[in-house]
N, C-alpha and C positions, 0 to 999 in steps of 0.2 A: 641711288634710286632709279629704276627703269622708267623712262619716259614713254608714254603711250601716244601714238598718233591719234589725236582727238578727232581728226577729220576722216579717219579710216571708215567709219560707219557710213558717212555721207558719200565717200568715194565709191564704196561697194554698192550702196543703194542705187547710185547712178548707173552702175553696170548690170543691175539685176536682170533687166529685160534681155540684154545681150547674152548673159550667161544662160538664160533659159533658151534663147534661140539657138545658141551654139550647141547646147546639150541636145535639143530636139533634132537639129540637123544631123548630128552624129548618130543619134539613136535611130533615125529613119534610114540611114544608109550604113549599117554595120558591116565590117569586114573581118574575116577570120585571121588567125595568127599568121604573120609574115605575108599577108595579102592586103595590108592596110594602105593601098596605093592612093585611093581617093581621100581617105581619112588624113593621110600625111600631107597630101596636096592642100587640103582645106586648112589644116593647122599651120603649114608653112606660109600660106597666103596671109593669114591673120598676123603671124609673128613678123612678117616683113613689113607690115603697116606700122610697126612700132619703131620710132626713131632710135637709131643706134643699135638695133638688134642685128646680130650676126646669126644667120640661119644656115644650118647644114641639114641636108636631106640624105636619104638612103644610108642612114647610120644604123648599123646592125640590120642591114637589108632594107627595112621599111620604116625606120624610126626617124624622128626629127629632133634636133637639138638647137635651141636658141640661146644665145649668150649676150648678156649686157655687161659691160665692164667700163670702169673709169680708170683702169690701170692698176696701180698697186693697191694692195689691201686684201682682206680675207675673201675666200671663195665659198659660196654655198650653192648647193644643187637642190632642185625641186623636181620630183619625178611623178609622172602620171602614166598609166598604161593605156593603150589605145585599141586593143584587139577585142573582138566579140566571140561569141560561142555558137556552136552548131545546134541551135535550139529554135523551134518555131515560136514566133511571137504570137501569143494569144490575146494580147490587148486589143481594144477597139479604138483607142485614141488615134487622133489624126497623125501623130508622130510615131506610130508603131512601125516596125521594120518593113521596108519596101524590098529588102533582099530576102527572098524566100529561104527559110531554113536557117537563117543567121540572125542573131539577136544580141544586143547589149544587155545581158542578163546578170552582169556582175558590177555594173555601175561605172565601167571604164569611160563611157560617154560623159558622165558627170565629172569624173576625175580630170579628163582632158579639158572640159569646159572651164572648170575651176582654175586649172593651171594657166589657161589662156587669159583668164581674168587677172590672175596674179601677175602675169607678164605685162598686161596693160597698166596695172597700178605701179609696179616697180619701174616700168618704162617712164612713167611720169616723174617718179622720184629721182631717177638718174638724170633726166632732162633738167630738173630743177636743182641738181647738185645736192640733193638731200642725203645721198648715200655714197659710199666709196667702197670699191671692191668689185667683185664679179659674181654674177648669178648665172647658173646654167639651168635652163628649162628643158627637162628631159622628157620627151614623149616617146615612151618605150613600146616597141611592138612585142607581140607574142608573149604575154604573161601567162596565157592559159594553156599553151601547148608547146611541145618539144618538136624540133625538126628531126631530120633523118640522122643527125649526129647526136641526138639526145640533149639538145640545148634549147633553152628559151631565149627571150630577148635580152634579159639582164646580163648574162655572161658575155654575150657578143658585144654589148655596149662597153663593158669593162675592158674587154680585149682591145677594143678600138680606141681606148684612152679617154672615154667620156668622163671618167672620175679622176683623171690625173690632176693633181694640184687642188682637188676639192677637199675642203676641211670638214664639211658636214653635209648631210642630206636629209630632206624631209619628204614625207608623203602622207596621203590620207586615203581612206577607203570608206565607201558607203556602208552603212550599218542598218539594215532593215529591221533588226530586232529592237531598235531604239528610236523614239520619235525625234523630230526636230527639236533642238533645245537640250539634247544630251550628247555627250561624247564618251568614248571609252578609250582609256590609255593603259599601257602596261610596261613596266620595266623588265628588261631581260627577255627570255624566250616568250614569244607571244603567238606565233603560228608555227606549224610543224615542219620537220623534215618530211619530204614526200618521196617515197620509194615505191616501185612497182615490181611485182613478181609475176612471172609467167612460167608455168610448169606443166608436166604431164605425168600422170600415173599410167604405167604401161603394163599390160597383161598380154595374154595370147588371144583373147577373144574366143568366139566359138558360136555354136548353135544354141539358141535359147532353151531348147528341149534337152540339151545334154551339157549343163554347166560344169559337171564333174570332170569333163574331159579337158578343160582348159583353166586358165586363170582369169578372173573377172575384175577389171579395174573399177567397175561400177560398185561392186561390193566393197572394194578397198576404199572407195571414196568416203563411205560412212565413218569408219574409224579415223581416217585422215582428217575429216572436218572436225571431229571431236578434239584431235590433237591441236589443230590450228587454233580453234576457238578457245582452247585452254591456255594458250601461251600468255595472253595478257591477263586472263582471269586468275591464273594460279602461279605465274612465274615472274610477273612484274609487280613491283610495289604499287599499291593503290595511290601513293603520293606522286608517282611518275606518270605524266600524261602519255598514253600509248594506245594505239589501235592497230589491229590486223583485221582487215575485212576482205572477203572474197566477193568479187563483183561479177565473175563470169565462170560458168561451168558448161562445157560443151562436149557431147559424146553421142555416138550412135547414129545409125541410118535407118533402122527398121525395128519393129517390135520383137522380132524373133531372132535378132542377131545381137550377141554379146559383143560389144565393141572391143577393139584391142587397146584403146587408150582413151583417157579422159583429159581434156585440156582445162586448165584452171588458171585464172588471172585474178590478182587482187592487189590491194594497196597496204603499205606499212607506214604508219604515222607515229612520230615521236617528237620530243623536244630536245633532249640531251643527246650528245654524240655517243655516250656509253650505252644508253637504251637503244639507240638506233642500231648500233653494231650487234647488240644482243638479239634484237628482234630478227635481224637478217639471218643470223646463225640458227635461230630457233625455227624459222620458216623453212630453211634448208633441211634441218633435222626432221621436220614434220614430213617432208617428201621422202626422206630416207627411210622413215618408219614403214613405208609400204613394202620394203624389202622383207620385213618380217612376216608379211602376208602373202609372199610369193610373187610380188611384182617387182618392177624396176621403175626408174623415174628419171626425169630431167628437170632442171629448174634454173632459171636465170633471174637475178635481181638487178634491176636498173635503179641506181641511185639518182634521185631527182634533186630538186632545189633544197637548199639547207633551211633549217629553222630560222624564222625571222627573229632576230635578237635586237631589241630596242635599247639604245644607249640611254641610261638614266638622266644624264645631263641634258641631252637634247630633248628628252621628254619633259624635263623641268621647264625648258624654254617654252614649249608648247602649252603646258598647263598654266604657266604664269601669264602668257599672252591671252589665253582663254579667260582666265579670272579677271584680267584687266578690261578686255573688250566686252565680255559677256558675264558680268558678276552673278547673274541669276542662273547661269547654265549649270546643269548637273554633270559632274565629271565622275565616271565610274572607273575604278582601277581593277582590272582583271584581264587575264589572257583572252585572246580573240578566238580561241578554239584550235582544232586540229586540221583546219583547212591549210592549204599551201599558198605561198606568196613569194614569187621569185625576187621580190625586193630584198629578201634575205641575202641574196648574193651581194647586193650593194652594201648592206650594213655589215658584211664581213670585211669589206674593203675600207670603208670610212665610217666614222661615227654617224649614226642616223636613227631615225624613229618614224614610225607610222602610227597614226591614230585613226580610230573609227568614229565617223560622224553620223549621228542619228538622221535617218531619212525616211522612216516609216510614214506612210500616208495616214491621215487622221481618221479614216473610215473603219479602222479596226480589223481590216482584212490583212492577213499575213502574206507578204510577197517576198519569199526568201530568195537569196542569191541562187543563181543557176536554175531558176524555174521559169516556165513560159509566161508567168504573170508578173514577173519582177518589174517594179516601177518605183519611183521615188517622189517624195514631197520636195518640190523644187525650191522651197524656202531654205533648204540646206545649202544651196549653191553659194549665195553671198556670204554665209557664215564660214564655210570652208575657205573661200577666197580670202576673207579678211584675216583668218587665223594664220594661213600660210604666208600671206604678204607681210603682216606685221611681225611675225617671228623672223622672217628673213631680214627685214629692215633692222631689227634689233641686233642681229648678228653682224650685219654689215657695218653698223654704227658703233660696234664695240660695247653695246649695252648688255650683251650676254656673250659668254665665251666658254671654251672648253678648257679643262685642266691641261697644263703644259702646252697651251696654245703658242705657236711659233710667231704669231703676229703681235705687233706692238702698235696700237693705234689709240687715239683719244676718242672719248665719247663725244658725239656731235651734239 
């Protein structure tokens, strides 16, 4: 039988004001991907105040990793992302963004505050000798954007060895479509592969009064759009999550000039690797279609982060913890959608899972992710902190484990 830390609720309650203050501090001073210098400095300062914490900065350029260890034993990692988005904050609260044009519109400020709270709680547990093993607190930069090499923060952290010797990894995400008191979990594929395409439809262009003397890429665009939008509608099984969306079309300089080319950019989303490969080929074929209309084309597809695949065993740990700590909490089991999450890189390397925690404010106003009005009900902060801390403790104490686990330890 799994033992629950009965004092966890009291410990987290005592941290509630600090969690809110940390979150608001981070929300007030957001920084873009791979520019999280002050954010990292703030996080490292708090981590260094925890007895026994080893702190490394400038990991994956601007990330921070804190480590608590008693020596031998299992190793678990907990991850939070720390970057913000290029969005103007339209809130009027005192903690709204002070950095013009930059905003924590995806909850990364809350993720980081929660992980700092978990570090405080587990720091106390290590100090008291209540747990054995190692915990890595990963504050990852650049979840939202890719650098000039086409990489986000997660693959850099993996390359730098952050997940070496890690047995399992946990993360959470703000969920503005659910209120506080609800969580969403899902086994297997839960968020999508994220790929981007950039292409051109090329004609000769010409004078608007004499279209018959040239080839018109604007005219070719119409049939091309029908082909693209028909890929998912008619070529992919309705049972397979998939999306091809065009977000940018650019052409022309004047009303009487037929341009020589049309630039097109879009995104390709999928869960399975088979569907991913199929969609990429179909998008390339859609561009090739314009040759039948007298045009030529160019197209490049950039493969982004992989689909987030949650490990069912790790998910079970999380769900059992939630049921024990919060018996009245509603747990919904369904995928999180076709948004991207570079935590998928990490769950490809070690068993792991991410859950979504309800954070919708109680006024009934929808504040979606990546919007200028995004905000959270801060009552979710202690809940997320307790769930992650208790789940990590159970793993360190051998109360939960993975199949074929290499460790052999006794239940504390």
